[in-house]
C-alpha positions as CSV (number, residue, x, y, z in Angstrom):
1,M,0.0,0.0,0.0
2,K,1.3,3.4,-1.1
3,I,0.0,7.0,-1.4
4,N,-1.3,7.7,-4.9
5,Y,-2.6,11.3,-4.7
6,L,-3.7,14.0,-2.3
7,K,-6.6,16.4,-3.0
8,L,-7.4,19.2,-0.7
9,A,-9.3,22.6,-0.5
10,G,-9.8,25.1,2.3
11,F,-7.3,23.2,4.5
12,R,-4.7,25.2,6.5
13,G,-2.9,27.3,3.9
14,F,-4.7,25.8,0.8
15,K,-7.6,28.1,0.0
16,K,-8.3,26.8,-3.5
17,S,-8.7,23.3,-4.6
18,A,-5.3,21.5,-5.4
19,E,-4.3,18.0,-6.3
20,I,-0.8,16.5,-5.8
21,V,-0.1,13.2,-7.5
22,F,2.6,11.2,-5.8
23,P,4.5,8.8,-8.1
24,L,4.9,5.3,-6.6
25,G,8.7,5.9,-6.5
26,F,9.3,9.1,-4.7
27,A,8.3,12.8,-4.5
28,V,10.5,15.7,-3.5
29,I,8.6,18.8,-2.4
30,S,10.6,22.1,-2.2
31,G,9.7,25.7,-1.5
32,R,10.4,28.5,0.8
33,N,9.2,28.7,4.4
34,G,5.4,29.0,4.4
35,S,5.0,27.6,0.9
36,G,2.9,24.7,2.2
37,K,5.4,21.8,2.4
38,S,4.5,20.9,6.0
39,T,0.8,21.4,5.2
40,V,1.0,18.5,2.7
41,C,2.3,16.3,5.6
42,D,-0.4,17.6,7.9
43,A,-3.1,16.8,5.3
44,I,-1.9,13.2,4.9
45,E,-1.9,12.8,8.7
46,Y,-5.3,14.5,9.0
47,A,-6.8,12.2,6.3
48,L,-5.5,9.1,8.2
49,T,-6.3,10.1,11.8
50,G,-8.6,13.1,11.7
51,N,-6.1,15.2,13.7
52,I,-2.7,16.8,13.4
53,R,-0.3,15.3,15.9
54,A,2.2,18.2,16.0
55,E,1.2,20.7,18.7
56,S,-2.1,19.0,19.2
57,T,-2.0,19.6,23.0
58,H,-0.9,23.2,22.8
59,T,-3.6,25.8,23.7
60,E,-3.6,29.5,23.8
61,K,-6.4,32.0,24.5
62,G,-8.9,29.1,24.5
63,E,-7.8,27.9,21.0
64,S,-5.9,24.9,19.7
65,I,-4.6,23.6,16.4
66,T,-8.1,22.1,15.7
67,D,-9.4,25.7,15.4
68,Y,-7.0,26.3,12.6
69,L,-7.4,23.2,10.5
70,W,-9.3,25.0,7.9
71,W,-8.6,28.2,6.0
72,R,-8.6,31.3,8.3
73,G,-7.4,33.9,5.8
74,D,-9.3,36.5,3.8
75,G,-12.3,35.3,1.8
76,F,-14.1,32.0,2.0
77,P,-13.0,28.8,0.2
78,E,-15.4,27.2,-2.2
79,N,-14.9,23.8,-0.6
80,R,-13.3,22.3,2.6
81,F,-12.0,18.8,2.4
82,V,-8.9,16.5,2.4
83,K,-9.0,13.5,0.1
84,L,-6.2,10.9,0.3
85,G,-5.8,8.2,-2.4
86,L,-4.1,4.9,-1.6
87,I,-3.1,2.1,-4.0
88,D,-2.1,-1.4,-3.1
89,D,0.3,-3.8,-4.9
90,N,-2.6,-5.1,-7.1
91,G,-3.4,-1.7,-8.4
92,E,-6.7,-1.4,-6.4
93,Q,-7.4,2.1,-5.1
94,V,-9.0,3.3,-1.9
95,T,-10.0,6.9,-1.1
96,I,-10.2,8.5,2.3
97,T,-12.1,11.8,2.4
98,R,-12.4,14.0,5.5
99,D,-14.3,17.3,5.8
100,P,-15.7,19.2,8.8
101,D,-18.7,16.8,8.8
102,G,-16.7,13.6,9.1
103,V,-14.9,10.9,7.2
104,K,-15.8,8.7,4.2
105,V,-13.9,5.6,3.0
106,S,-14.5,4.1,-0.4
107,S,-13.6,0.7,0.9
108,E,-15.7,-1.5,3.2
109,Q,-12.7,-1.9,5.5
110,E,-11.8,0.5,8.3
111,I,-8.8,2.8,7.8
112,D,-6.7,1.0,10.4
113,D,-7.4,-2.4,8.7
114,L,-6.4,-0.9,5.3
115,V,-2.9,0.3,6.4
116,S,-2.1,-2.3,9.1
117,D,-2.3,-6.0,9.8
118,P,-4.9,-6.5,12.5
119,S,-3.3,-9.7,13.8
120,C,-0.2,-7.9,15.1
121,S,-0.9,-4.2,15.0
122,P,-1.0,-2.0,18.2
123,K,-4.4,-0.7,19.4
124,D,-3.5,2.9,18.4
125,C,-2.1,1.8,15.1
126,L,-3.0,5.0,13.2
127,L,-1.2,7.1,15.7
128,Q,1.8,4.8,15.7
129,L,1.8,4.8,11.9
130,C,1.9,8.6,11.7
131,R,4.5,8.8,14.4
132,T,6.8,6.5,12.6
133,S,5.9,7.2,8.9
134,I,5.8,11.0,9.1
135,I,9.1,12.1,10.5
136,R,8.9,15.8,11.2
137,D,11.9,18.1,11.7
138,E,10.8,19.2,15.2
139,E,10.1,15.6,16.4
140,I,13.4,13.9,15.3
141,T,15.1,14.3,18.8
142,Q,11.8,14.5,20.7
143,L,10.9,10.9,19.7
144,S,14.4,9.5,20.0
145,V,17.4,10.7,22.0
146,D,15.4,13.3,24.1
147,L,12.7,10.8,25.0
148,P,12.8,9.5,28.6
149,E,14.0,5.9,28.9
150,R,10.7,4.5,30.0
151,Q,8.7,6.3,27.3
152,R,11.4,5.4,24.7
153,F,10.9,1.7,25.5
154,E,7.1,2.1,25.2
155,F,7.5,4.0,21.9
156,V,9.6,1.2,20.4
157,S,7.3,-1.5,21.8
158,S,4.2,0.1,20.3
159,A,5.9,1.1,17.0
160,I,7.4,-2.2,16.1
161,G,4.1,-4.0,16.9
162,T,5.0,-6.5,19.5
163,T,2.4,-9.0,20.7
164,D,-0.1,-7.1,22.9
165,F,-0.6,-8.8,26.2
166,T,-2.6,-5.8,27.6
167,D,-5.9,-7.7,27.8
168,I,-4.4,-10.7,29.4
169,E,-2.5,-8.5,31.8
170,N,-5.6,-6.6,32.7
171,K,-7.5,-9.8,33.3
172,A,-4.7,-11.0,35.6
173,L,-4.7,-7.7,37.4
174,A,-8.5,-7.9,37.8
175,V,-8.2,-11.4,39.2
176,Q,-5.4,-10.2,41.6
177,D,-7.6,-7.2,42.7
178,Y,-10.6,-9.5,43.2
179,F,-8.7,-11.9,45.5
180,K,-7.0,-9.0,47.3
181,T,-10.5,-7.4,47.9
182,R,-11.8,-10.8,48.8
183,Y,-9.0,-11.4,51.3
184,K,-9.7,-8.0,53.0
185,V,-13.4,-8.8,53.3
186,L,-12.6,-12.2,54.8
187,E,-10.1,-10.6,57.1
188,Q,-12.7,-8.1,58.3
189,E,-15.2,-10.9,58.8
190,Y,-12.6,-13.0,60.6
191,S,-11.8,-10.1,62.9
192,E,-15.5,-9.7,63.7
193,R,-15.7,-13.4,64.5
194,R,-12.7,-13.2,66.8
195,R,-14.2,-10.2,68.5
196,E,-17.4,-12.1,68.9
197,I,-15.6,-15.0,70.4
198,S,-13.7,-12.7,72.8
199,D,-16.9,-11.0,73.8
200,L,-18.7,-14.3,74.3
201,T,-15.8,-15.7,76.3
202,A,-15.7,-12.6,78.5
203,R,-19.5,-12.8,79.1
204,L,-19.2,-16.6,79.8
205,S,-16.5,-15.9,82.4
206,S,-18.6,-13.2,84.0
207,T,-21.7,-15.3,83.9
208,Q,-19.8,-18.2,85.6
209,T,-18.5,-15.9,88.2
210,E,-22.0,-14.5,88.9
211,A,-23.4,-18.0,89.0
212,E,-21.0,-18.9,91.8
213,K,-22.0,-15.8,93.8
214,F,-24.8,-15.7,96.3
215,G,-27.2,-12.7,95.9
216,D,-30.4,-11.6,97.5
217,V,-32.6,-11.7,94.4
218,K,-35.8,-10.4,96.1
219,N,-34.0,-7.4,97.6
220,A,-32.4,-6.6,94.2
221,E,-35.8,-6.7,92.6
222,N,-37.3,-4.3,95.1
223,K,-34.3,-1.9,94.8
224,L,-34.8,-1.9,91.0
225,R,-38.5,-1.1,91.3
226,M,-37.7,1.8,93.7
227,L,-35.0,3.2,91.4
228,L,-37.1,2.9,88.2
229,K,-40.3,4.1,90.0
230,E,-42.4,1.9,87.6
231,D,-45.0,-0.7,88.3
232,V,-43.6,-3.7,86.5
233,K,-45.3,-7.1,86.9
234,T,-43.0,-9.8,85.5
235,E,-39.3,-10.3,86.1
236,T,-38.6,-10.4,82.3
237,D,-40.2,-6.9,81.9
238,L,-38.3,-5.6,84.8
239,L,-35.0,-6.8,83.3
240,E,-35.8,-5.3,79.9
241,I,-36.9,-1.9,81.4
242,T,-33.7,-1.9,83.5
243,R,-31.5,-2.5,80.5
244,Q,-33.4,0.3,78.6
245,N,-32.9,2.7,81.5
246,I,-29.2,1.9,81.7
247,A,-28.8,2.5,78.0
248,Q,-30.8,5.8,78.2
249,L,-28.8,7.0,81.2
250,R,-25.5,6.3,79.4
251,T,-26.7,8.2,76.3
252,D,-27.9,11.1,78.5
253,S,-24.5,11.2,80.2
254,D,-22.6,11.3,76.9
255,N,-24.9,14.1,75.7
256,L,-24.5,16.0,79.0
257,I,-20.7,15.8,78.8
258,R,-21.0,17.3,75.3
259,I,-23.3,20.0,76.6
260,S,-21.0,20.7,79.5
261,N,-18.0,21.3,77.2
262,E,-20.1,23.7,75.1
263,L,-21.3,25.5,78.2
264,V,-17.7,26.0,79.5
265,E,-16.8,27.5,76.1
266,L,-19.8,29.9,76.1
267,Q,-19.3,30.9,79.7
268,N,-15.6,31.6,79.1
269,R,-16.8,33.8,76.2
270,M,-19.2,35.6,78.5
271,D,-16.4,36.2,81.0
272,E,-14.3,37.7,78.3
273,I,-17.2,40.0,77.3
274,D,-18.0,41.0,80.9
275,K,-14.3,41.5,82.0
276,G,-12.7,42.5,78.7
277,D,-12.7,45.7,76.6
278,T,-16.1,44.9,75.1
279,Q,-17.9,45.5,78.4
280,K,-15.9,48.7,79.0
281,L,-16.7,49.9,75.6
282,I,-20.4,49.2,76.1
283,Q,-20.4,51.1,79.4
284,S,-18.6,54.0,77.7
285,L,-21.1,54.0,74.9
286,D,-24.0,54.0,77.4
287,K,-22.6,57.2,79.0
288,E,-22.0,58.9,75.7
289,I,-25.5,58.0,74.5
290,T,-27.0,59.4,77.7
291,K,-25.1,62.6,77.3
292,L,-26.1,62.9,73.6
293,N,-29.8,62.3,74.5
294,E,-29.6,65.0,77.2
295,A,-27.9,67.4,74.7
296,L,-30.6,66.6,72.1
297,T,-33.3,67.4,74.7
298,D,-31.7,70.7,75.6
299,K,-31.3,71.6,71.9
300,D,-34.9,70.7,71.2
301,R,-36.0,73.0,74.1
302,E,-33.8,75.9,72.8
303,I,-35.2,75.5,69.3
304,S,-38.7,75.5,70.7
305,D,-38.1,78.8,72.6
306,L,-36.7,80.3,69.4
307,E,-39.7,79.2,67.4
308,A,-42.0,80.9,69.9
309,K,-40.0,84.2,69.7
310,I,-39.9,84.1,66.0
311,A,-43.7,83.4,65.8
312,K,-44.3,86.4,68.1
313,H,-42.1,88.7,65.9
314,E,-43.7,87.4,62.8
315,M,-47.1,88.3,64.2
316,E,-46.0,91.9,64.7
317,S,-44.5,92.2,61.2
318,P,-47.7,93.4,59.5
319,R,-48.1,96.2,62.1
320,L,-44.5,97.3,61.7
321,A,-44.9,97.2,57.9
322,S,-47.9,99.5,58.1
323,L,-46.1,101.8,60.5
324,A,-43.1,102.0,58.2
325,E,-45.5,103.0,55.3
326,I,-47.1,105.7,57.5
327,I,-43.7,107.1,58.5
328,E,-42.7,107.2,54.8
329,H,-45.8,109.1,53.9
330,G,-45.3,111.4,56.9
331,K,-41.8,112.2,55.9
332,R,-43.0,113.3,52.5
333,Y,-46.1,115.1,53.6
334,G,-44.7,116.8,56.7
335,L,-46.7,119.1,59.2
336,E,-49.9,120.8,58.1
337,D,-50.0,124.3,59.6
338,G,-47.8,123.1,62.5
339,C,-50.1,120.1,63.2
340,C,-49.7,116.3,62.6
341,P,-51.6,115.3,59.6
342,L,-52.9,112.2,61.4
343,C,-53.8,113.4,64.8
344,N,-54.0,117.1,64.2
345,S,-51.9,117.7,67.4
346,K,-49.8,120.7,67.6
347,L,-46.1,119.9,67.0
348,D,-43.0,121.7,66.2
349,E,-40.8,120.6,63.3
350,S,-37.9,119.2,65.4
351,N,-40.2,117.0,67.6
352,F,-42.0,115.7,64.5
353,H,-38.8,114.5,62.8
354,S,-37.4,113.2,66.2
355,N,-40.5,111.0,66.6
356,I,-40.2,109.7,63.0
357,G,-36.5,108.8,63.6
358,K,-37.4,106.9,66.8
359,R,-40.1,104.9,65.0
360,E,-37.6,104.1,62.2
361,T,-35.0,102.9,64.7
362,Q,-37.7,100.7,66.4
363,I,-38.6,99.1,63.1
364,K,-35.0,98.3,62.2
365,E,-34.3,96.9,65.6
366,A,-37.3,94.6,65.3
367,A,-36.2,93.4,61.9
368,A,-32.7,92.8,63.1
369,T,-33.9,90.9,66.1
370,L,-36.1,88.6,63.8
371,T,-33.1,88.0,61.5
372,E,-30.9,87.1,64.4
373,L,-33.5,84.7,65.9
374,I,-33.9,82.9,62.5
375,K,-30.1,82.6,62.1
376,D,-29.8,81.3,65.7
377,R,-32.6,78.7,65.0
378,A,-30.8,77.5,61.8
379,D,-27.5,77.1,63.7
380,K,-29.2,75.2,66.5
381,S,-31.0,73.0,64.0
382,E,-27.6,72.1,62.4
383,T,-26.2,71.3,65.8
384,R,-29.2,69.1,66.5
385,K,-28.6,67.2,63.2
386,S,-25.0,66.6,64.2
387,I,-26.1,65.3,67.7
388,I,-28.7,63.0,66.0
389,S,-26.1,61.6,63.6
390,E,-23.6,61.0,66.3
391,L,-26.3,59.4,68.5
392,D,-27.3,57.1,65.7
393,S,-23.7,56.0,65.2
394,K,-23.2,55.4,68.9
395,T,-26.5,53.5,69.1
396,R,-25.7,51.2,66.2
397,K,-22.2,50.4,67.6
398,H,-23.8,49.8,71.0
399,K,-26.3,47.4,69.4
400,E,-23.6,45.5,67.6
401,L,-21.5,45.1,70.7
402,S,-24.6,44.1,72.8
403,S,-25.7,41.6,70.2
404,I,-22.5,39.6,70.8
405,K,-23.5,39.2,74.5
406,D,-27.2,38.6,73.6
407,V,-26.3,35.8,71.1
408,T,-24.0,34.2,73.7
409,L,-26.8,34.4,76.3
410,Q,-29.3,32.9,73.8
411,N,-26.9,30.0,73.1
412,I,-26.5,29.4,76.8
413,Q,-30.3,29.4,77.1
414,K,-30.6,26.9,74.3
415,I,-28.1,24.6,76.1
416,I,-30.2,24.9,79.3
417,S,-33.3,23.9,77.2
418,E,-31.4,21.0,75.6
419,A,-30.2,19.8,79.0
420,G,-33.8,19.6,80.0
421,K,-34.3,16.9,77.4
422,Y,-31.9,14.7,79.3
423,G,-33.5,15.0,82.7
424,I,-31.7,18.1,84.0
425,K,-33.9,20.5,86.0
426,T,-34.1,23.9,84.5
427,I,-32.6,26.5,86.9
428,D,-31.5,30.1,86.7
429,I,-28.9,30.9,84.1
430,D,-26.5,32.2,86.8
431,Q,-26.6,28.9,88.7
432,F,-26.4,26.7,85.5
433,N,-22.7,26.0,85.2
434,A,-20.3,23.2,84.4
435,R,-20.1,22.2,88.1
436,Y,-23.8,21.8,88.3
437,L,-23.8,19.6,85.1
438,S,-20.9,17.5,86.4
439,Q,-22.9,16.8,89.6
440,C,-25.9,15.8,87.5
441,I,-23.7,13.5,85.3
442,E,-22.2,11.9,88.4
443,D,-25.8,11.3,89.8
444,K,-26.7,9.6,86.5
445,R,-23.6,7.5,86.6
446,G,-24.2,6.5,90.2
447,K,-27.7,5.4,89.2
448,V,-26.3,3.4,86.3
449,I,-23.8,1.6,88.7
450,K,-26.7,0.7,91.1
451,L,-28.9,-0.5,88.2
452,D,-26.0,-2.5,86.8
453,H,-25.4,-4.1,90.2
454,Y,-29.0,-5.1,90.9
455,L,-29.5,-6.2,87.3
456,A,-26.5,-8.5,87.7
457,V,-28.0,-9.9,90.9
458,L,-31.2,-10.7,89.1
459,E,-29.5,-12.1,86.1
460,S,-27.4,-14.4,88.4
461,S,-30.5,-16.4,89.0
462,R,-30.4,-17.4,85.4
463,A,-26.7,-17.5,85.0
464,Y,-26.4,-21.2,85.0
465,E,-28.8,-21.4,82.1
466,K,-26.8,-18.8,80.2
467,V,-23.5,-20.6,80.7
468,G,-24.6,-23.5,78.4
469,E,-25.9,-21.1,75.8
470,F,-22.7,-19.1,75.7
471,E,-20.6,-22.3,75.4
472,K,-22.7,-23.3,72.3
473,E,-22.4,-19.9,70.8
474,I,-18.6,-19.9,71.3
475,A,-18.2,-23.3,69.7
476,L,-20.3,-22.2,66.7
477,A,-18.3,-18.9,66.4
478,K,-15.0,-20.8,66.5
479,K,-16.2,-23.1,63.7
480,H,-17.1,-20.1,61.5
481,A,-13.8,-18.5,62.3
482,A,-11.9,-21.6,61.2
483,E,-13.9,-21.7,57.9
484,I,-13.1,-18.0,57.3
485,E,-9.4,-18.6,58.0
486,K,-9.3,-21.4,55.5
487,K,-11.0,-19.1,52.9
488,M,-8.4,-16.4,53.7
489,T,-5.6,-18.8,53.0
490,S,-7.0,-19.8,49.7
491,A,-7.6,-16.1,48.7
492,E,-4.1,-15.2,49.7
493,D,-2.7,-18.0,47.6
494,A,-4.8,-17.1,44.6
495,E,-3.7,-13.4,44.9
496,G,-0.1,-14.5,45.0
497,Q,-0.6,-16.7,41.9
498,A,-2.3,-13.8,40.1
499,K,0.5,-11.4,41.0
500,K,3.0,-13.9,39.8
501,A,1.0,-14.3,36.5
502,V,1.1,-10.5,36.0
503,G,4.8,-10.5,36.5
504,V,5.3,-13.4,34.0
505,I,3.0,-11.6,31.4
506,R,5.0,-8.4,31.7
507,R,8.3,-10.3,31.6
508,V,7.2,-12.2,28.5
509,S,6.1,-9.0,26.8
510,G,9.4,-7.4,27.7
511,D,11.3,-10.4,26.4
512,I,9.4,-10.3,23.1
513,V,10.3,-6.6,22.8
514,D,13.9,-7.6,23.6
515,E,13.9,-10.1,20.7
516,R,12.4,-7.5,18.3
517,L,15.0,-5.0,19.4
518,A,17.7,-7.5,18.9
519,Q,16.5,-7.8,15.3
520,L,16.3,-4.0,15.1
521,S,19.8,-3.5,16.4
522,P,21.8,-4.3,13.2
523,L,19.5,-1.9,11.2
524,I,20.1,0.9,13.7
525,S,23.8,0.3,13.6
526,E,23.9,0.2,9.8
527,I,21.9,3.4,9.3
528,Y,23.9,5.1,12.2
529,F,27.1,4.1,10.5
530,R,26.0,5.5,7.2
531,L,24.9,8.8,8.6
532,R,28.2,9.1,10.6
533,P,27.1,11.6,13.3
534,H,30.5,11.4,15.1
535,L,34.0,10.7,13.9
536,D,35.1,8.9,17.1
537,W,31.9,7.0,18.1
538,Q,30.7,5.3,15.0
539,D,28.6,2.6,16.7
540,L,25.3,3.3,18.4
541,N,24.2,0.6,20.9
542,Y,21.1,0.3,23.1
543,H,20.7,-0.9,26.7
544,I,17.6,-2.3,28.3
545,R,17.2,-2.5,32.1
546,G,14.4,-3.5,34.4
547,D,12.4,-6.7,34.7
548,V,8.8,-5.7,34.8
549,R,9.2,-1.9,34.0
550,R,11.6,-1.7,31.1
551,F,13.9,1.3,30.3
552,L,15.6,1.7,26.9
553,S,18.8,3.9,26.7
554,F,21.3,4.6,24.0
555,E,25.1,4.3,24.4
556,V,28.2,5.1,22.4
557,G,31.7,4.0,23.2
558,N,32.2,2.8,26.8
559,G,28.7,3.4,28.1
560,L,28.5,7.1,27.1
561,N,25.1,8.8,26.7
562,P,24.9,10.6,23.3
563,S,22.0,12.7,24.6
564,F,24.6,14.7,26.7
565,L,27.7,14.0,24.6
566,F,26.6,14.9,21.1
567,S,25.9,18.4,19.6
568,S,22.4,19.2,18.4
569,G,23.2,18.3,14.8
570,Q,24.8,15.0,15.9
571,R,21.8,14.2,18.1
572,R,19.5,14.8,15.2
573,A,21.5,12.5,13.0
574,A,21.5,9.8,15.7
575,G,17.8,10.3,16.2
576,L,17.2,9.9,12.4
577,S,19.0,6.6,12.4
578,F,16.8,5.4,15.3
579,L,13.5,6.5,13.7
580,L,14.4,5.2,10.3
581,A,15.3,1.8,11.7
582,V,12.0,1.7,13.7
583,H,10.1,2.7,10.5
584,L,11.6,-0.1,8.5
585,S,11.0,-2.7,11.3
586,R,7.2,-2.4,11.6
587,Q,6.0,-5.8,10.4
588,W,2.4,-4.8,11.0
589,C,2.3,-1.8,8.7
590,R,1.0,-2.2,5.2
591,L,1.7,1.4,4.1
592,K,5.1,1.3,2.5
593,T,5.6,5.1,2.4
594,L,8.2,7.1,4.3
595,I,7.4,10.9,4.7
596,L,10.1,13.2,5.9
597,D,9.3,16.9,6.6
598,D,12.5,18.9,6.1
599,P,14.8,16.4,8.0
600,V,18.0,18.2,7.1
601,Q,17.1,21.6,8.4
602,H,19.7,21.6,11.2
603,I,22.2,19.1,9.7
604,D,25.4,20.1,8.0
605,D,26.0,19.3,4.3
606,F,28.1,16.3,4.9
607,R,25.5,14.5,6.9
608,A,22.7,15.7,4.6
609,L,24.6,14.0,1.8
610,Q,24.9,10.8,3.9
611,L,21.1,11.0,4.7
612,T,20.5,11.2,0.9
613,E,22.4,8.0,0.4
614,V,20.5,6.3,3.2
615,L,17.2,7.3,1.7
616,S,18.4,6.1,-1.7
617,A,19.1,2.7,-0.1
618,I,15.7,2.6,1.5
619,R,14.1,3.6,-1.9
620,Q,15.9,0.6,-3.5
621,S,14.1,-1.7,-1.0
622,G,10.8,-0.7,-2.6
623,W,9.7,2.1,-0.2
624,Q,7.9,5.1,-1.5
625,I,9.6,8.3,-0.2
626,I,8.0,11.7,0.2
627,C,10.5,14.3,1.4
628,T,10.2,18.1,1.8
629,A,13.2,20.3,1.6
630,E,13.6,24.1,1.7
631,D,17.0,24.1,-0.2
632,K,16.4,23.7,-3.9
633,A,19.9,22.3,-4.5
634,L,19.2,19.6,-1.9
635,A,15.9,18.9,-3.5
636,N,17.6,18.4,-6.9
637,L,20.2,16.1,-5.3
638,L,17.4,14.0,-3.7
639,S,15.6,13.8,-7.1
640,R,18.7,12.4,-8.7
641,R,19.7,10.0,-5.9
642,L,16.2,8.5,-5.3
643,R,16.0,7.2,-8.9
644,S,16.5,3.6,-8.1
645,S,14.2,1.5,-10.2
646,D,13.3,1.0,-13.9
647,N,9.5,1.0,-13.4
648,E,8.6,3.6,-10.7
649,E,8.8,7.3,-11.5
650,G,9.5,10.2,-9.2
651,S,8.7,13.9,-9.3
652,H,10.0,17.2,-8.0
653,I,7.2,19.4,-6.8
654,S,7.8,23.1,-6.2
655,M,5.4,24.9,-3.9
656,T,4.6,28.6,-3.5
657,Y,2.3,30.9,-1.5
658,R,0.4,33.8,-3.1
659,S,-1.1,36.6,-1.0
660,N,-4.9,36.2,-0.5
661,V,-4.7,33.1,-2.7
662,G,-2.9,30.6,-0.4
663,V,-0.7,27.7,-1.2
664,A,-0.4,26.6,-4.8
665,T,1.7,24.2,-6.9
666,K,4.3,26.2,-8.7
667,S,5.7,23.5,-10.9
668,I,5.9,19.7,-11.2
669,Q,8.9,18.1,-12.8
670,P,8.6,14.4,-13.5
671,I,11.7,12.2,-12.8
672,P,11.7,9.2,-15.0
673,P,13.2,5.9,-13.7
674,L,16.7,4.8,-14.5
675,S,17.1,3.0,-17.8
676,N,18.2,-0.6,-17.9
677,R,21.0,0.3,-20.3
678,V,22.8,3.4,-19.2
679,L,25.9,3.0,-21.3
680,M,25.5,2.3,-25.0
681,S,28.1,0.9,-27.3
682,A,29.5,3.2,-30.0
């Protein structure tokens, strides 16, 4: 199975519809940065898996790569789809089409069955196929030398398609967990049986002791009736009621102990309120509030007096106004033949004007007095508002502080009420304290002791009957305990066997990976030797450690770690040798296509040339190779060196990006296969 063609529209940088035909031999895709080379690789991966692996977990501002799968530039594309054509060795073609609505496959088989062998492929075969078939520039070291040892082993184990024992291992683990849980349940049941035996044995010993004692049964019965204060007819009822009272008294005592602890805490809080700064502040506020109320009363009285004076002056205002008008007319009119024009009394000129002046002065003084009274009333009203504001503030603060004490007193009152439920007589709050409760608790305990004593005396009369019953119950409990102990042993053995089976399964799985890696080792060494990352260390070895949990590490020379020893370019070359070897060793993969996305971007020319020779060798093994390269000279070199057969063509595809148009194919140069007869006779 190889890739035949790729059609896409509205995907990533492709706005318009485009079709790229991949020859069965090879295809070299070149172009500048942003010309769509990586998008071709993304489209192939998206068609196979429905996602793009690179940066798939990266999010920013609530967005991820899935929000940018389709064209986001200016304008709207006519279509949005990715169509991948595959062709098998018999020439039969299969098309995989994906668009925002879903996926369609022209074959009846699922995609994973088309490109992999179900009998030996990993569960996530499409992901493993893309990880090992599409080798991206940024992932060369991430999936090889930079990968942690444990993850590197898991990567190889999944990639090369070892036999999957996961289901068997999970079943063994489930069996192990079942018997482990079963053992815990049996252990708990066994402990309960042992406690039952201990309790029965203690009760048997106590009953035997009581049976040997002599007790005045009739006296004990009378004492119980007096303590219980109930008219009980039969001895059985008396015993039952006594047990109920003992249980109730013990419950009441426990509740009273809790109430006593709460009461101590509340009373301590009350002491802090009464003795602390809170009480002092309340008392201070009381004094201040009293003073403010007195000041408010005085101010109200002063304002009331002013209101009366103002009212009196306002009543005289009309008369004064009329008088002022008469004076004004008198000044203009003057005396008439030496007489007042109003009263016709004889006056001289000086007395007439003197009286007019006195009247004017009287009117002005009255107006000034009224103005002063009104101003004084306004000032006192403002002062009254200030007093009211301060009084409100002090009153609110007083209520807040007092509420703390009130709430505490309410809680104490609730406790007193609750104590009444348990037989405590309700008394004054000042007398209700922890000492009083302690005495009540001791009284209840004393009553319990007496009831227990007289109950034991009554029960001693039936002790000899109970001895036989206890002995039978103990024998039966011991029998059950022995059966549970036997089941516990079986469960423990089964858990051990399941645990051992899990270890064997993991060990066998690891051994299979070891065998596959042993087959892979020569290929890694061969490719590494051809790429020649380092002049001194020309052999790359691997080392596996761990029995159940396996770890895979690389070594050069005498146990040296290339991850720390090599430069970035050398690490990339070593990583390429590892990934290429893994790619070629996948027995489960039916897709014989190797895709490299600009693998020589950070490798020098010498190692780029060596990689070209390695890819040429891989091509000669029948693999289809699709390789992107930014450097046009390197693309031409790859086009020449990948010609390795006489029946499979290649092509050199040049990509470009146009503003507001998107990615487009600039040119396609067919590369014919090598001829059978290169040299001709003259």
